[in-house]
GUMAR-359014 format. One record per residue (C-alpha): x, y, z; residue in one letter. Coordinates in Angstrom, 3 decimals, decimal comma. Each point is the difference from the previous one (the first is absolute). Layout:
X_Y_Z_A
...
END
This chain:
-198,248_-76,935_109,254_M
2,844_2,477_-0,389_P
-0,103_2,225_-2,998_Q
2,318_-0,207_-2,945_N
1,672_3,416_-0,045_R
0,609_0,105_-3,750_K
-1,600_3,426_-0,416_L
0,212_2,690_-2,672_P
2,350_2,778_0,918_V
-2,836_2,525_0,484_I
-1,731_-2,268_2,506_L
3,313_-0,561_1,688_L
0,239_3,737_0,439_G
-3,315_-0,026_1,829_L
1,322_-2,679_2,350_I
3,315_1,611_0,717_I
-1,219_3,571_-0,126_G
2,702_2,576_0,362_G
2,559_-2,367_1,490_M
2,069_-0,730_-3,089_L
3,595_0,905_0,573_T
0,459_2,191_-3,007_F
-3,008_2,060_1,056_L
1,766_1,101_3,154_A
3,414_1,651_0,162_P
2,899_-2,424_-0,001_D
2,200_-0,034_3,089_P
2,508_2,717_-0,726_S
3,437_-1,084_-1,180_P
3,034_1,639_1,497_A
0,509_2,966_-2,311_R
1,770_3,277_0,334_Q
-2,556_1,643_-2,291_D
-3,337_0,096_1,777_Q
-3,269_-0,126_-1,903_E
-0,916_3,456_-1,266_T
-3,539_1,316_-0,075_E
-0,034_-0,345_-3,790_E
1,148_-3,621_0,149_E
-2,577_-0,732_2,694_K
-2,726_1,509_-2,174_S
0,996_-2,264_-2,886_W
0,099_-3,030_2,268_R
-3,468_0,656_1,415_L
-1,399_0,443_-3,496_N
1,528_-3,316_-1,083_I
-1,339_-1,786_3,066_E
-3,474_1,337_-0,749_E
0,149_-1,603_-3,463_L
1,232_-3,275_1,442_L
-2,732_0,150_2,628_D
-2,447_-0,070_-2,907_Q
1,882_-2,936_-1,588_F
1,056_2,149_-2,956_Q
3,352_-1,705_-0,270_F
0,943_1,051_-3,526_Q
-0,844_3,618_0,743_A
1,892_-0,271_3,275_G
3,032_-1,408_-1,805_L
-0,068_2,878_-2,475_T
-0,091_2,530_2,838_R
2,792_-1,847_1,790_L
2,196_0,243_-3,090_D
-0,701_3,728_-0,174_E
0,770_0,407_3,703_A
3,271_-1,913_-0,312_I
1,054_2,343_-2,801_Q
-0,406_2,845_2,482_L
1,361_-1,851_3,054_F
2,448_-2,635_-1,313_P
1,706_-0,370_3,404_A
-3,168_-1,121_1,816_S
0,350_-3,687_1,011_P
-3,587_0,106_1,261_R
-1,331_0,731_-3,488_L
2,180_-2,683_-1,606_H
-1,226_-2,617_2,481_K
-3,615_1,010_-0,569_K
0,589_-0,285_-3,731_R
1,320_-3,524_0,572_G
-3,193_-0,893_1,885_N
-2,219_1,216_-2,838_V
2,072_-1,760_-2,666_L
-0,223_-3,222_1,992_M
-3,796_0,299_0,135_I
0,026_0,489_-3,774_L
2,158_-3,151_-0,305_R
2,918_1,947_-1,442_Q
2,324_-1,785_2,375_N
3,375_0,722_-1,580_Q
-0,761_3,710_-0,085_E
-1,140_-0,245_3,631_A
3,343_-1,559_0,954_L
1,781_2,890_-1,710_T
-2,033_2,541_1,981_S
0,676_-1,740_3,313_Y
3,713_-0,119_-0,778_R
-0,021_3,693_-0,862_Q
-1,643_0,746_3,347_A
2,783_-1,966_1,710_L
2,672_1,799_-2,009_T
-1,341_3,235_1,458_L
-0,543_-1,433_3,510_A
2,198_-3,118_0,413_P
-1,031_-0,637_3,616_D
-3,755_0,387_-0,462_W
-1,354_-3,293_1,339_L
-3,557_0,183_-1,484_P
1,468_0,294_-3,508_A
2,244_-3,021_0,621_H
-3,056_-1,973_1,123_W
-1,967_1,055_-3,090_A
2,864_-1,043_-2,278_L
0,472_-3,367_1,709_W
-3,737_-0,812_0,065_A
-0,252_0,503_-3,759_L
3,183_-1,983_-0,693_L
-1,302_-2,793_2,206_D
-3,350_-0,072_-1,780_R
1,643_-0,058_-3,437_L
2,351_-2,773_1,188_N
2,260_0,445_-3,021_S
3,354_0,845_1,574_N
0,745_-1,547_3,421_P
3,322_1,830_0,252_D
-1,700_3,389_-0,313_L
-2,573_-1,045_2,613_E
2,776_-1,026_2,353_L
1,928_3,219_-0,567_D
-3,137_1,956_0,887_S
-0,468_-2,059_3,159_L
3,623_0,609_0,987_F
-0,671_3,752_-0,121_H
-3,149_-0,339_2,121_I
1,785_-2,130_2,601_A
2,886_2,468_0,163_E
-2,244_3,049_0,353_L
-2,304_-1,730_2,500_D
2,825_-1,717_1,841_S
-1,875_-0,303_3,315_R
-2,956_-1,763_-1,585_N
0,271_-3,802_0,378_P
-2,681_-0,571_-2,640_L
2,152_1,779_-2,586_A
2,914_-2,316_0,793_Q
-2,223_-3,091_-0,204_I
-1,344_1,086_-3,374_R
3,545_0,146_-1,388_V
0,826_-3,373_1,556_A
-3,021_-1,643_-1,593_R
0,846_1,370_-3,420_K
3,555_-1,285_0,368_L
-1,380_-3,433_0,875_R
-2,240_0,108_-3,042_Q
3,140_0,571_-2,074_L
1,706_-2,866_1,886_Q
2,531_2,364_1,549_R
-0,436_-1,757_3,323_F
3,218_1,099_1,703_E
-0,750_3,682_-0,636_E
-3,551_-0,427_1,279_S
1,346_-1,076_3,388_V
1,657_3,417_0,391_V
-3,325_1,804_-0,331_Y
-1,890_-2,408_2,243_F
2,682_0,633_2,625_R
-0,567_3,733_-0,360_R
-3,728_-0,448_0,602_A
0,672_-2,017_3,156_V
2,527_2,575_1,197_K
-2,589_2,765_-0,426_I
-2,801_-1,984_1,676_A
1,715_-2,714_2,072_P
-3,159_-1,049_1,862_T
-2,148_-0,514_-3,099_H
-0,365_-3,770_-0,099_L
-0,957_-0,424_-3,656_A
3,070_1,915_-1,171_Y
2,215_-2,446_1,883_R
-1,774_-2,911_-1,665_L
0,596_1,597_-3,390_F
3,684_0,263_0,902_L
0,079_-3,602_1,231_A
-1,451_-1,266_-3,274_R
2,512_2,066_-1,986_A
2,919_-1,249_2,106_L
-1,102_-3,587_-0,493_Y
-0,104_0,505_-3,753_D
3,657_1,085_-0,035_V
0,820_-3,006_2,211_L
0,698_2,037_3,160_S
-2,038_-2,589_1,838_K
1,227_0,586_3,545_E
-0,788_3,709_-0,249_E
-3,410_-0,878_-1,424_A
-0,682_-2,323_2,932_K
1,027_2,725_2,446_A
-2,437_2,492_-1,529_E
-2,854_-2,509_0,079_V
0,782_-0,874_3,608_Q
-0,018_3,702_0,907_W
-3,509_0,315_-1,416_V
-1,190_-3,126_1,814_L
1,328_1,353_3,280_S
-1,655_3,409_-0,445_H
-3,273_-0,779_-1,833_A
-3,271_-0,713_1,740_S
-1,015_-3,664_-0,446_P
-3,350_1,113_-1,441_D
1,474_2,259_-2,688_S
0,413_-0,540_-3,759_P
3,716_0,754_0,406_E
0,388_-2,868_2,462_W
-1,691_-2,410_-2,399_V
2,165_1,212_-2,874_A
3,150_-0,342_2,104_A
-0,864_-3,555_1,043_R
-0,532_-1,009_-3,603_N
3,142_1,777_-1,162_L
1,976_-1,673_2,792_S
-0,720_-3,367_-1,587_Q
1,364_1,260_-3,318_I
3,203_1,483_1,406_V
0,356_-3,122_2,131_G
0,276_-2,114_-3,146_G
-3,368_-1,769_0,261_E
-0,997_0,843_-3,567_S
1,021_-0,398_-3,618_T
0,566_3,770_0,026_D
3,751_0,269_0,537_K
0,340_3,670_-0,915_G
0,126_1,842_-3,320_A
3,784_-0,307_-0,267_R
0,056_-3,711_0,763_S
0,461_-2,682_-2,630_D
-3,434_-1,610_-0,047_F
1,246_-3,011_-1,952_F
3,138_-0,527_2,072_K
-1,172_-3,263_1,522_T
-1,023_-1,418_-3,370_T
3,498_0,682_-1,334_K
1,644_-2,010_2,772_E
0,683_-3,720_-0,546_P
-2,557_-2,207_1,724_Y
1,437_-1,610_3,125_G
3,629_-0,595_0,816_E
2,503_-1,257_-2,514_E
0,154_-3,766_0,096_G
-3,480_-0,388_1,481_K
-1,209_-3,593_0,156_D
-3,394_0,479_-1,662_Y
-1,014_-3,634_0,433_K
0,667_-0,043_3,748_T
-1,647_3,424_0,370_W
-3,165_-1,111_-1,809_A
-0,304_-3,298_1,879_L
0,596_1,641_3,386_T
-2,523_2,724_-0,805_R
-2,624_-2,597_-0,902_E
0,697_-1,944_3,209_K
-0,418_3,168_2,074_A
-3,330_0,686_-1,694_W
-1,236_-3,504_0,786_Q
0,925_0,464_3,665_L
-1,988_3,244_0,074_M
-2,987_-1,774_-1,567_E
0,034_-2,711_2,677_T
0,369_2,529_2,815_G
3,512_-1,066_1,015_E
1,098_3,589_0,406_Y
3,114_-0,522_2,133_A
1,465_-2,341_-2,625_K
-1,210_2,310_-2,763_A
1,850_2,943_1,575_E
3,295_-1,894_-0,018_A
-0,542_-1,151_-3,580_M
-0,916_3,504_-1,203_L
3,138_1,433_1,570_R
1,985_-2,640_-1,877_T
-1,648_1,144_-3,235_V
1,107_3,568_0,710_L
3,597_-1,113_0,451_T
-0,213_-1,514_-3,475_L
-1,566_3,159_-1,450_D
-0,058_3,101_2,239_P
-1,970_1,860_-2,708_E
-3,002_-2,347_0,153_D
-2,746_2,416_1,108_D
-2,762_-2,591_-0,311_Q
1,820_-2,098_2,596_T
0,406_3,038_2,266_R
-3,759_0,492_-0,233_Y
-0,618_-3,671_0,837_N
2,437_0,273_2,900_L
-1,948_3,007_1,286_G
-3,245_-1,992_-0,119_L
1,672_-2,880_1,816_T
1,467_2,231_2,709_L
-3,431_1,539_0,533_F
-1,455_-3,471_0,535_K
2,782_-0,637_2,523_L
-0,964_3,261_1,791_K
3,395_1,514_-0,779_K
-1,713_3,217_-0,999_N
2,947_2,393_-0,056_E
2,012_-2,393_-2,170_E
-3,051_-0,523_-2,202_A
-0,326_3,755_-0,584_I
3,683_0,294_-0,895_A
-0,167_-2,912_-2,449_S
-3,197_1,200_-1,672_L
1,384_3,513_-0,411_K
3,241_-1,417_-1,390_A
-2,003_-1,969_-2,569_S
-1,228_3,305_-1,449_L
3,266_1,929_0,200_A
1,078_-0,837_-3,545_K
-3,048_-1,607_-1,562_S
-2,166_3,012_0,826_G
-3,520_-1,193_-0,808_Q
0,201_-3,699_-0,908_P
-3,043_-2,262_-0,186_A
0,112_-0,580_3,766_F
0,234_3,745_0,798_Y
-3,623_0,500_1,239_P
0,149_-3,006_2,307_D
3,470_0,943_1,272_A
-1,312_3,443_0,973_I
-3,004_-1,582_1,721_F
2,157_-2,497_1,900_Q
2,328_2,794_1,156_I
-3,066_1,746_1,400_G
-1,105_-3,183_1,769_R
3,448_-0,439_1,535_A
-0,022_3,591_1,285_Y
-3,450_-0,672_1,477_A
1,330_-3,073_1,818_K
2,734_2,211_1,460_L
-2,607_2,522_1,152_G
1,317_2,677_-2,360_N
-3,452_0,966_-1,224_W
0,919_3,258_-1,728_E
2,481_-1,804_-2,243_Q
-2,491_-2,807_-0,528_A
-2,670_2,495_-1,040_L
2,392_1,592_-2,502_D
0,597_-3,324_-1,736_Y
-3,640_-1,074_0,059_F
-0,943_3,325_-1,595_Q
2,615_-0,549_-2,695_Q
-1,604_-3,318_-0,897_V
-3,445_1,569_-0,036_W
1,243_2,797_-2,251_A
1,063_-2,525_-2,673_I
-3,020_-2,284_0,353_R
-0,785_0,376_-3,710_N
3,262_-1,843_-0,761_W
-1,794_-3,251_0,767_Q
-1,633_0,370_-3,419_E
3,412_-0,304_-1,664_Q
1,090_-3,519_-0,855_D
3,538_0,722_1,188_F
-1,149_0,693_3,578_Y
-3,288_-1,903_0,225_A
1,430_-3,302_1,247_L
1,874_1,522_2,955_N
-2,369_2,816_0,911_F
-1,255_-0,256_3,602_P
-3,711_-0,477_0,557_D
-1,607_3,444_0,168_L
-2,351_-1,043_2,781_H
3,014_-0,902_2,131_R
1,577_3,358_-0,857_V
-3,177_1,808_1,105_E
-0,065_-1,903_3,280_I
3,678_0,784_0,601_A
-0,605_3,682_-0,753_L
-2,961_0,154_2,355_E
1,971_-1,620_2,804_E
2,978_2,315_-0,536_A
-2,255_3,042_0,083_R
-1,348_-0,975_3,402_T
3,568_0,106_1,331_H
0,894_3,350_-1,585_V
-2,344_2,637_1,481_P
1,122_2,768_-2,363_T
0,155_-1,295_-3,536_I
2,186_2,103_-2,309_P
-2,210_-0,448_-3,008_Q
-1,303_2,581_-2,424_S
-1,403_3,138_1,589_P
-2,279_0,224_-2,993_M
-1,815_-3,313_0,073_L
-3,732_0,013_-0,374_G
-2,382_1,692_-2,356_E
1,043_2,777_-2,324_A
-0,783_3,510_1,263_P
-3,213_1,687_-0,993_S
0,378_1,541_-3,425_L
-1,086_3,429_-1,119_H
-1,383_1,414_-3,192_R
1,402_3,508_0,082_S
2,434_0,314_2,887_A
2,316_-2,238_1,991_P
-1,005_-1,362_3,359_S
1,159_2,004_2,990_K
-1,260_-2,229_2,757_S
1,319_0,173_3,522_A
3,709_-0,646_0,247_E
0,520_-3,666_0,781_V
3,345_-1,519_0,972_P
0,923_-3,053_-2,037_L
-0,205_-2,899_2,430_T
-0,024_-3,756_-0,515_P
-3,248_-1,914_-0,096_S
-1,092_-1,493_3,275_S
0,501_-3,779_0,242_P
-3,722_-0,299_0,721_D
-1,091_2,385_-2,736_S
-1,977_-1,350_-2,962_P
2,443_1,996_-2,141_Q
2,878_-2,150_1,269_G
2,553_-1,896_-2,062_L
-1,673_-3,390_-0,238_L
-3,522_1,231_-0,575_E
0,968_2,472_-2,730_K
2,858_-2,177_-1,268_K
2,131_3,083_-0,519_E
3,683_0,511_0,573_I
2,057_2,819_1,513_P
0,220_3,200_-1,992_L
3,722_-0,444_-0,543_R
0,283_-3,756_0,087_V
2,667_0,313_-2,709_L
3,341_1,740_0,601_P
-0,346_3,762_0,041_L
0,830_1,368_-3,417_S
1,957_3,191_-0,518_V
-1,602_0,595_-3,384_D
-2,942_2,378_0,160_V
-1,553_-0,889_-3,375_V
-1,152_-3,613_-0,095_R
-1,403_-1,346_-3,236_G
-3,215_1,965_-0,225_W
1,483_3,493_-0,055_F
2,653_1,652_-2,125_R
-0,276_3,226_2,012_Q
-1,269_0,937_3,451_L
0,524_3,598_1,068_I
-1,503_2,340_2,586_T
-0,898_3,540_-1,056_A
-1,883_3,127_1,002_K
-2,410_-0,278_-2,919_S
-0,879_-1,951_-3,125_V
-1,416_0,721_-3,441_I
-0,920_-1,962_-3,096_Q
1,971_0,583_-3,181_D
-1,417_1,607_-3,145_E
0,600_-2,907_-2,352_R
-2,588_-0,098_-2,771_Q
-0,049_-3,783_-0,494_A
1,103_-3,192_1,695_G
0,721_-0,421_3,684_F
-0,196_3,113_2,121_H
2,369_0,251_2,929_E
-0,274_1,582_3,398_Y
3,026_2,198_0,589_I
1,427_0,918_3,423_P
0,622_3,708_0,503_L
2,376_1,247_2,674_D
1,189_-3,531_0,792_P
2,025_-0,614_3,130_G
0,244_-2,010_3,192_D
-0,127_2,846_2,525_T
-3,103_2,086_0,681_F
-0,999_2,712_2,466_S
-2,530_-0,576_2,815_P
-2,517_2,244_-1,789_N
0,144_-1,811_-3,367_Q
-3,716_-0,214_-0,970_P
0,227_-3,363_-1,746_R
2,733_-2,527_-0,768_I
-0,181_-2,134_-3,128_Y
1,579_-3,311_-0,898_L
0,153_-0,165_-3,799_V
0,650_-3,353_-1,648_F
0,765_-1,300_-3,470_A
-0,749_-3,650_-0,713_L
2,508_-2,316_-1,607_T
-2,812_-1,556_-2,061_T
-3,749_0,726_0,104_P
-1,897_-2,925_1,565_P
-2,059_-2,304_-2,187_G
-3,075_0,622_2,149_H
-1,007_2,436_2,723_A
2,198_-0,111_3,087_K
-0,337_1,835_3,276_K
3,103_1,628_1,453_I
-0,214_1,051_3,635_T
2,339_2,200_1,994_T
0,367_0,252_3,743_Q
1,709_3,170_1,196_W
1,968_-0,812_3,124_V
1,716_2,240_2,522_G
3,209_-1,994_0,238_E
1,813_2,325_2,381_G
-2,175_3,045_0,614_V
-0,168_2,369_2,953_E
-2,983_-0,734_2,226_G
-0,883_-3,323_-1,672_L
0,814_-3,576_0,888_S
2,406_-1,592_-2,502_P
-1,724_-1,411_-3,086_N
-3,313_1,786_0,507_T
-2,397_0,037_-2,959_V
-1,040_3,605_-0,675_V
-2,037_-0,563_-3,173_G
-0,768_-2,198_-2,992_T
-0,734_0,527_-3,672_D
-0,881_-2,363_-2,862_S
-0,417_0,126_-3,771_V
-1,021_-2,365_-2,778_L
2,236_-0,483_-3,019_V
-0,776_-1,920_-3,171_D
1,252_-0,586_-3,532_L
-0,423_3,694_-0,875_N
2,143_1,272_2,868_D
3,734_0,307_0,243_N
0,217_2,563_2,799_S
-1,977_1,415_2,900_G
0,301_1,529_3,432_Y
-0,943_-0,275_3,654_F
-0,276_2,864_2,451_F
-0,510_0,866_3,630_L
-1,232_3,351_1,277_D
1,687_1,956_2,735_Q
-1,367_-0,867_3,461_P
-2,001_2,765_1,670_Q
2,835_0,705_2,421_E
2,616_-0,158_-2,768_G
2,517_-2,697_-0,832_W
2,094_-1,152_2,943_S
3,743_0,015_-0,602_A
1,692_-3,309_-0,732_G
0,305_-2,805_-2,545_T
-3,041_-1,530_-1,693_Y
-0,266_-3,201_-2,021_R
-2,532_-0,787_-2,715_I
-0,631_-3,746_-0,388_D
-1,535_-1,193_-3,281_L
-2,146_-3,100_-0,534_F
-1,376_-1,396_-3,262_V
-3,195_-2,038_0,333_G
-3,140_-0,129_2,063_E
1,727_-0,692_3,325_D
2,588_1,901_1,997_V
2,373_-2,793_0,975_S
3,471_-1,396_-0,402_G
-0,925_-1,727_-3,239_S
-1,201_3,255_-1,627_T
2,761_2,284_1,304_Y
2,100_1,312_-2,902_V
1,934_3,155_0,918_A
0,654_2,789_2,460_E
0,904_3,682_-0,332_V
1,186_2,417_2,677_R
-0,258_3,746_0,455_F
0,632_2,325_2,908_R
-1,512_3,102_1,559_I
2,342_2,744_1,166_Q
-0,691_3,452_1,365_S
END
């Protein structure tokens, strides 16, 4: 079992050794006044105290040093770090701001300020202002632009978020996930044609066995209108505000004709039923139940293309009515009859993904038989040699007790159709069976941040917190260890395992989406923060973009996937 890393600060020091950020010199800010020998002597003395976890003594010496060298942004930032460890957060913010007053363009100080503001989560506007500065200073970093865009979305400033997603795509136009983020953002501001174009670009450039391809296929159904999700700026209740049917509708004739059509379907007189159902739709063009029945009838008449159109139309406004699961299944069957097995597989997988809906009274009556769904899935898989399902299906990676796994680099590839880890046998769904989200924190976490090191605070009572030191999203190839520090939204009621897979998303010398390591921790009612880490490979970190996927639960699968975080390696 993985260890719970809730350790006293002294033990943490034994784990991390001399790697804590404040123990090593900070990256130098741009200053006209270089560090003098006297200032360096003071700094080394302070770092020696901090190395021994004598934080109060170190703070006292820092205050003395700042009296002598008030224009040193390095000392002010280090003072902010120590105050943060001592949980004197407001004073820490003041020290970080003083460092930035002295060195306005010093990126590490901006990161330190933002990380603390984000953890405190008390003033979103200040957080956003800090992110604006980071994005401006690191203007060629797409991750910095995406971070601003996500914060803007969190504040429901959707139109502004599009600007920053566009910047990320402009910086890295071939990065597929960034284009999907942009597509989702465009859809939310009702720029639906642009959103479709971005999704189509990804589909035309992504490998059919990649997570990006799966995400794009699922997102294409959203932007194509096949969902209740009509975009953040849409009026969700628009259809309920509209008057039912056309003015002057003959309800008696409509009801009698509808009943007659149903009786014809029951007796198998489908040609007559089709004509009667079309008559019903002339009486009430908004009758989605009749459109669904017409789709079923057309399927029986082997008019598969018309059946697909009618079934899709039945969901266009109703979204997820009682007949939704069966409509999705019948669309898949119609695609199968047309020999379009990839589309058929998509729809069969959608039904399988919502199989638990059959337990709800609202859907139970119309839910297709699961055995039939399994058979349909199995048949579709035999016609689609490369199945774009989760690259992470199967058992969870081997867990460690003291260090993350650094097994051989393995490209993420779909399960073989004949593998015992396949879809039907494991009854698992694609990693991103839902539309790709552009929000990095999903439910479980209130903060996820990569950093060069981590330390536990000096709080005397209550929850201790792990604090990121030297946070950032860009690291050098010789960085000894990279941490992902997390803060939980709410501690779990009982022990939960959280697993990370560290993936080379676009890294020199590696196939796309190659797993380079894993790490896991246990959290319980006494935990509200923690960390994961991965050590530098023997040959050093390869340049490129990495993604950390997080899973909560015993399995690594689509149903346990909760979040993702990116960082990059640059020389």
